Biopython code that builds the backbone (N, CA, C, O; Angstrom):
import numpy as np
from Bio.PDB.StructureBuilder import StructureBuilder

atoms = [
    (1, "MET", "N", (-4.153, -16.489, -8.898)),
    (1, "MET", "CA", (-4.083, -16.965, -7.491)),
    (1, "MET", "C", (-3.933, -15.817, -6.779)),
    (1, "MET", "O", (-2.822, -15.307, -6.923)),
    (2, "ALA", "N", (-4.879, -15.087, -5.867)),
    (2, "ALA", "CA", (-4.435, -14.021, -4.801)),
    (2, "ALA", "C", (-3.399, -14.323, -3.937)),
    (2, "ALA", "O", (-3.275, -15.498, -3.589)),
    (3, "LYS", "N", (-2.664, -13.522, -3.541)),
    (3, "LYS", "CA", (-1.688, -14.128, -2.427)),
    (3, "LYS", "C", (-1.689, -12.675, -1.533)),
    (3, "LYS", "O", (-2.036, -11.552, -1.898)),
    (4, "THR", "N", (-1.171, -13.134, -0.235)),
    (4, "THR", "CA", (-0.930, -11.768, 0.598)),
    (4, "THR", "C", (0.519, -11.521, 0.619)),
    (4, "THR", "O", (1.413, -12.366, 0.655)),
    (5, "ILE", "N", (0.632, -10.121, 0.588)),
    (5, "ILE", "CA", (1.933, -9.555, 0.055)),
    (5, "ILE", "C", (2.196, -8.699, 1.118)),
    (5, "ILE", "O", (1.129, -8.136, 1.363)),
    (6, "MET", "N", (3.284, -8.208, 2.072)),
    (6, "MET", "CA", (3.626, -7.367, 2.530)),
    (6, "MET", "C", (4.793, -6.434, 1.901)),
    (6, "MET", "O", (5.880, -6.903, 1.562)),
    (7, "ILE", "N", (4.468, -5.125, 1.786)),
    (7, "ILE", "CA", (5.344, -4.336, 1.226)),
    (7, "ILE", "C", (5.896, -3.358, 2.408)),
    (7, "ILE", "O", (5.159, -2.952, 3.306)),
    (8, "THR", "N", (6.899, -3.118, 2.333)),
    (8, "THR", "CA", (7.784, -1.896, 3.105)),
    (8, "THR", "C", (8.203, -0.889, 2.557)),
    (8, "THR", "O", (8.660, -1.165, 1.448)),
    (9, "GLY", "N", (8.280, 0.388, 2.861)),
    (9, "GLY", "CA", (8.620, 1.304, 2.254)),
    (9, "GLY", "C", (7.570, 1.952, 1.402)),
    (9, "GLY", "O", (7.915, 2.854, 0.639)),
    (10, "ALA", "N", (6.137, 1.513, 1.475)),
    (10, "ALA", "CA", (4.947, 1.764, 0.786)),
    (10, "ALA", "C", (4.523, 3.109, 0.692)),
    (10, "ALA", "O", (3.554, 3.426, 0.002)),
    (11, "GLY", "N", (5.381, 4.149, 1.529)),
    (11, "GLY", "CA", (4.525, 5.573, 1.684)),
    (11, "GLY", "C", (5.092, 6.426, 0.634)),
    (11, "GLY", "O", (4.899, 7.639, 0.712)),
    (12, "SER", "N", (5.806, 5.908, -0.393)),
    (12, "SER", "CA", (6.285, 6.850, -1.636)),
    (12, "SER", "C", (7.185, 5.773, -2.527)),
    (12, "SER", "O", (7.634, 4.736, -2.040)),
    (13, "GLY", "N", (7.364, 6.149, -3.802)),
    (13, "GLY", "CA", (8.088, 5.893, -4.853)),
    (13, "GLY", "C", (7.758, 4.324, -5.180)),
    (13, "GLY", "O", (6.579, 3.970, -5.181)),
    (14, "LEU", "N", (8.735, 3.443, -5.440)),
    (14, "LEU", "CA", (8.809, 2.106, -6.046)),
    (14, "LEU", "C", (7.819, 1.311, -4.967)),
    (14, "LEU", "O", (6.994, 0.545, -5.466)),
    (15, "GLY", "N", (7.851, 1.441, -3.572)),
    (15, "GLY", "CA", (6.990, 0.769, -2.693)),
    (15, "GLY", "C", (5.748, 0.847, -2.712)),
    (15, "GLY", "O", (4.969, -0.104, -2.644)),
    (16, "LYS", "N", (5.342, 2.581, -2.854)),
    (16, "LYS", "CA", (3.769, 3.075, -3.117)),
    (16, "LYS", "C", (3.400, 2.075, -4.348)),
    (16, "LYS", "O", (2.582, 1.158, -4.279)),
    (17, "GLY", "N", (4.243, 2.473, -5.597)),
    (17, "GLY", "CA", (3.432, 1.874, -6.612)),
    (17, "GLY", "C", (3.389, 0.382, -7.112)),
    (17, "GLY", "O", (2.760, -0.117, -8.045)),
    (18, "THR", "N", (4.232, -0.158, -6.222)),
    (18, "THR", "CA", (4.347, -1.932, -6.319)),
    (18, "THR", "C", (3.074, -2.142, -5.554)),
    (18, "THR", "O", (2.194, -2.848, -6.047)),
    (19, "ALA", "N", (2.897, -1.500, -4.220)),
    (19, "ALA", "CA", (1.562, -1.604, -3.565)),
    (19, "ALA", "C", (0.255, -1.623, -4.088)),
    (19, "ALA", "O", (-0.634, -2.475, -4.052)),
    (20, "LEU", "N", (0.346, -0.276, -4.680)),
    (20, "LEU", "CA", (-0.841, -0.473, -5.409)),
    (20, "LEU", "C", (-1.392, -1.108, -6.686)),
    (20, "LEU", "O", (-2.555, -1.405, -6.960)),
    (21, "GLY", "N", (-0.159, -1.257, -7.470)),
    (21, "GLY", "CA", (-0.275, -2.251, -8.437)),
    (21, "GLY", "C", (-0.471, -3.684, -8.342)),
    (21, "GLY", "O", (-0.879, -4.348, -9.295)),
    (22, "LEU", "N", (-0.122, -4.282, -6.951)),
    (22, "LEU", "CA", (-0.395, -5.488, -6.768)),
    (22, "LEU", "C", (-1.765, -5.741, -6.251)),
    (22, "LEU", "O", (-2.404, -6.787, -6.369)),
    (23, "ALA", "N", (-2.213, -4.389, -5.527)),
    (23, "ALA", "CA", (-3.583, -4.595, -5.201)),
    (23, "ALA", "C", (-4.689, -4.591, -6.230)),
    (23, "ALA", "O", (-5.780, -5.157, -6.185)),
    (24, "LYS", "N", (-4.185, -3.858, -7.127)),
    (24, "LYS", "CA", (-5.093, -3.891, -8.783)),
    (24, "LYS", "C", (-5.000, -5.151, -9.286)),
    (24, "LYS", "O", (-5.901, -5.547, -10.026)),
    (25, "GLU", "N", (-3.940, -5.962, -8.982)),
    (25, "GLU", "CA", (-4.226, -7.404, -9.669)),
    (25, "GLU", "C", (-4.938, -8.228, -8.960)),
    (25, "GLU", "O", (-5.197, -9.347, -9.401)),
    (26, "GLY", "N", (-5.376, -7.810, -7.738)),
    (26, "GLY", "CA", (-6.286, -8.914, -6.936)),
    (26, "GLY", "C", (-5.578, -9.214, -5.600)),
    (26, "GLY", "O", (-6.307, -9.754, -4.768)),
    (27, "HIS", "N", (-4.412, -8.994, -5.254)),
    (27, "HIS", "CA", (-3.664, -9.391, -4.266)),
    (27, "HIS", "C", (-4.264, -8.493, -2.849)),
    (27, "HIS", "O", (-4.790, -7.383, -2.780)),
    (28, "LYS", "N", (-3.907, -9.568, -1.731)),
    (28, "LYS", "CA", (-4.484, -8.765, -0.368)),
    (28, "LYS", "C", (-2.694, -8.117, -0.060)),
    (28, "LYS", "O", (-1.670, -8.759, 0.174)),
    (29, "VAL", "N", (-2.927, -6.539, -0.196)),
    (29, "VAL", "CA", (-1.513, -5.973, 0.239)),
    (29, "VAL", "C", (-1.596, -5.375, 1.608)),
    (29, "VAL", "O", (-2.544, -4.722, 2.041)),
    (30, "ILE", "N", (-0.588, -5.649, 2.180)),
    (30, "ILE", "CA", (-0.058, -4.917, 3.737)),
    (30, "ILE", "C", (0.784, -3.940, 3.493)),
    (30, "ILE", "O", (1.962, -4.200, 3.249)),
    (31, "ALA", "N", (0.348, -2.738, 3.518)),
    (31, "ALA", "CA", (1.717, -1.844, 3.174)),
    (31, "ALA", "C", (2.155, -1.126, 4.402)),
    (31, "ALA", "O", (1.324, -0.528, 5.085)),
    (32, "ALA", "N", (3.474, -1.154, 4.732)),
    (32, "ALA", "CA", (4.006, -0.316, 5.740)),
    (32, "ALA", "C", (4.709, 0.723, 5.558)),
    (32, "ALA", "O", (5.542, 0.673, 4.653)),
    (33, "VAL", "N", (4.608, 1.704, 6.194)),
    (33, "VAL", "CA", (4.913, 3.414, 5.942)),
    (33, "VAL", "C", (5.866, 3.421, 7.050)),
    (33, "VAL", "O", (5.920, 2.535, 7.902)),
    (34, "GLU", "N", (6.770, 4.666, 6.996)),
    (34, "GLU", "CA", (7.663, 5.085, 8.004)),
    (34, "GLU", "C", (7.213, 6.207, 9.076)),
    (34, "GLU", "O", (7.531, 6.338, 10.258)),
    (35, "ILE", "N", (6.308, 7.017, 8.195)),
    (35, "ILE", "CA", (5.802, 7.977, 9.161)),
    (35, "ILE", "C", (4.331, 8.241, 9.080)),
    (35, "ILE", "O", (3.741, 8.078, 8.011)),
    (36, "HIS", "N", (3.782, 8.596, 10.039)),
    (36, "HIS", "CA", (2.329, 8.940, 10.309)),
    (36, "HIS", "C", (1.569, 9.432, 8.740)),
    (36, "HIS", "O", (0.712, 8.787, 8.136)),
    (37, "PRO", "N", (2.221, 10.856, 8.294)),
    (37, "PRO", "CA", (1.565, 11.565, 7.363)),
    (37, "PRO", "C", (1.673, 10.770, 6.069)),
    (37, "PRO", "O", (1.115, 11.293, 5.104)),
    (38, "GLN", "N", (2.263, 9.644, 5.871)),
    (38, "GLN", "CA", (2.581, 8.854, 4.642)),
    (38, "GLN", "C", (1.123, 7.937, 4.690)),
    (38, "GLN", "O", (0.635, 7.699, 3.584)),
    (39, "ILE", "N", (0.555, 7.523, 5.631)),
    (39, "ILE", "CA", (-0.668, 6.795, 5.947)),
    (39, "ILE", "C", (-1.658, 7.593, 5.028)),
    (39, "ILE", "O", (-2.161, 7.037, 4.051)),
    (40, "THR", "N", (-1.946, 8.954, 5.357)),
    (40, "THR", "CA", (-3.053, 9.520, 4.585)),
    (40, "THR", "C", (-2.724, 9.629, 3.091)),
    (40, "THR", "O", (-3.642, 9.529, 2.277)),
    (41, "GLY", "N", (-1.608, 9.806, 2.737)),
    (41, "GLY", "CA", (-1.253, 9.795, 1.424)),
    (41, "GLY", "C", (-1.435, 8.658, 0.400)),
    (41, "GLY", "O", (-1.805, 8.701, -0.773)),
    (42, "LEU", "N", (-1.052, 7.581, 1.220)),
    (42, "LEU", "CA", (-1.250, 6.239, 0.775)),
    (42, "LEU", "C", (-2.886, 5.979, 0.620)),
    (42, "LEU", "O", (-3.440, 5.633, -0.424)),
    (43, "LYS", "N", (-3.483, 6.207, 1.808)),
    (43, "LYS", "CA", (-4.832, 5.815, 1.789)),
    (43, "LYS", "C", (-5.848, 6.759, 0.852)),
    (43, "LYS", "O", (-6.973, 6.373, 0.535)),
    (44, "GLU", "N", (-5.283, 8.066, 0.450)),
    (44, "GLU", "CA", (-5.925, 8.782, -0.843)),
    (44, "GLU", "C", (-5.584, 7.998, -2.092)),
    (44, "GLU", "O", (-6.459, 7.711, -2.908)),
    (45, "ALA", "N", (-4.078, 7.584, -2.275)),
    (45, "ALA", "CA", (-3.868, 6.792, -3.409)),
    (45, "ALA", "C", (-4.441, 5.885, -3.811)),
    (45, "ALA", "O", (-4.648, 5.715, -5.013)),
    (46, "ALA", "N", (-4.890, 4.967, -2.748)),
    (46, "ALA", "CA", (-5.601, 3.673, -3.021)),
    (46, "ALA", "C", (-7.341, 4.027, -3.100)),
    (46, "ALA", "O", (-8.080, 3.247, -3.700)),
    (47, "GLU", "N", (-7.736, 4.935, -2.615)),
    (47, "GLU", "CA", (-8.963, 5.048, -2.991)),
    (47, "GLU", "C", (-9.159, 5.798, -4.300)),
    (47, "GLU", "O", (-10.281, 5.665, -4.789)),
    (48, "LYS", "N", (-8.253, 6.598, -5.001)),
    (48, "LYS", "CA", (-8.233, 7.025, -6.113)),
    (48, "LYS", "C", (-8.058, 5.858, -7.515)),
    (48, "LYS", "O", (-8.165, 5.962, -8.737)),
    (49, "ALA", "N", (-7.760, 4.837, -6.635)),
    (49, "ALA", "CA", (-7.173, 3.532, -7.774)),
    (49, "ALA", "C", (-8.197, 2.639, -7.587)),
    (49, "ALA", "O", (-8.373, 1.644, -8.291)),
    (50, "GLY", "N", (-9.001, 3.030, -6.487)),
    (50, "GLY", "CA", (-10.042, 1.776, -6.433)),
    (50, "GLY", "C", (-9.644, 0.338, -5.429)),
    (50, "GLY", "O", (-10.305, -0.700, -5.448)),
    (51, "VAL", "N", (-8.699, 0.522, -4.775)),
    (51, "VAL", "CA", (-8.233, -0.734, -4.204)),
    (51, "VAL", "C", (-8.344, -0.553, -2.615)),
    (51, "VAL", "O", (-8.929, 0.358, -2.030)),
    (52, "ASP", "N", (-7.765, -1.449, -2.147)),
    (52, "ASP", "CA", (-8.178, -1.860, -0.944)),
    (52, "ASP", "C", (-6.689, -2.221, -0.259)),
    (52, "ASP", "O", (-6.067, -3.201, -0.669)),
    (53, "LEU", "N", (-6.193, -1.425, 0.739)),
    (53, "LEU", "CA", (-4.720, -1.678, 1.322)),
    (53, "LEU", "C", (-4.988, -1.678, 2.978)),
    (53, "LEU", "O", (-5.620, -0.819, 3.593)),
    (54, "GLU", "N", (-4.391, -2.773, 3.491)),
    (54, "GLU", "CA", (-4.187, -2.726, 4.794)),
    (54, "GLU", "C", (-2.709, -1.841, 5.268)),
    (54, "GLU", "O", (-1.652, -2.448, 5.093)),
    (55, "ILE", "N", (-2.652, -0.591, 5.790)),
    (55, "ILE", "CA", (-1.941, 0.256, 6.084)),
    (55, "ILE", "C", (-1.515, 0.615, 7.543)),
    (55, "ILE", "O", (-2.215, 1.147, 8.405)),
    (56, "PHE", "N", (-0.114, 0.178, 7.639)),
    (56, "PHE", "CA", (0.339, 0.286, 9.161)),
    (56, "PHE", "C", (1.762, 1.464, 9.233)),
    (56, "PHE", "O", (2.501, 1.421, 8.249)),
    (57, "LYS", "N", (2.037, 2.221, 10.071)),
    (57, "LYS", "CA", (3.168, 2.601, 10.480)),
    (57, "LYS", "C", (4.255, 1.623, 11.251)),
    (57, "LYS", "O", (4.102, 1.154, 12.379)),
    (58, "MET", "N", (5.244, 1.449, 10.490)),
    (58, "MET", "CA", (6.220, 0.506, 11.083)),
    (58, "MET", "C", (7.567, 1.193, 11.636)),
    (58, "MET", "O", (7.994, 2.039, 10.850)),
    (59, "ASP", "N", (8.185, 1.063, 12.573)),
    (59, "ASP", "CA", (9.313, 1.305, 13.137)),
    (59, "ASP", "C", (10.503, 0.787, 12.240)),
    (59, "ASP", "O", (11.666, 0.929, 12.615)),
]
sb = StructureBuilder()
sb.init_structure("model")
sb.init_model(0)
sb.init_chain("A")
sb.init_seg("    ")
for serial, (resi, resn, name, xyz) in enumerate(atoms, 1):
    if name == "N":
        sb.init_residue(resn, " ", resi, " ")
    sb.init_atom(name, np.array(xyz, "f"), 0.0, 1.0, " ", f" {name:<3s}", serial, name[0])
structure = sb.get_structure()
């Protein structure tokens, strides 16, 4: 059963890996990053992994 999951700190490290991994399992992932440049890197990683993430910058 697919769930909607929000991951904070998804711009790098464990948060990034978790967001990509959960998206690969078929979940809808909302990924929050800290700074704008992390958006580009996460989008590229998601495209490479063949998954769709909803990415946004959060203060």
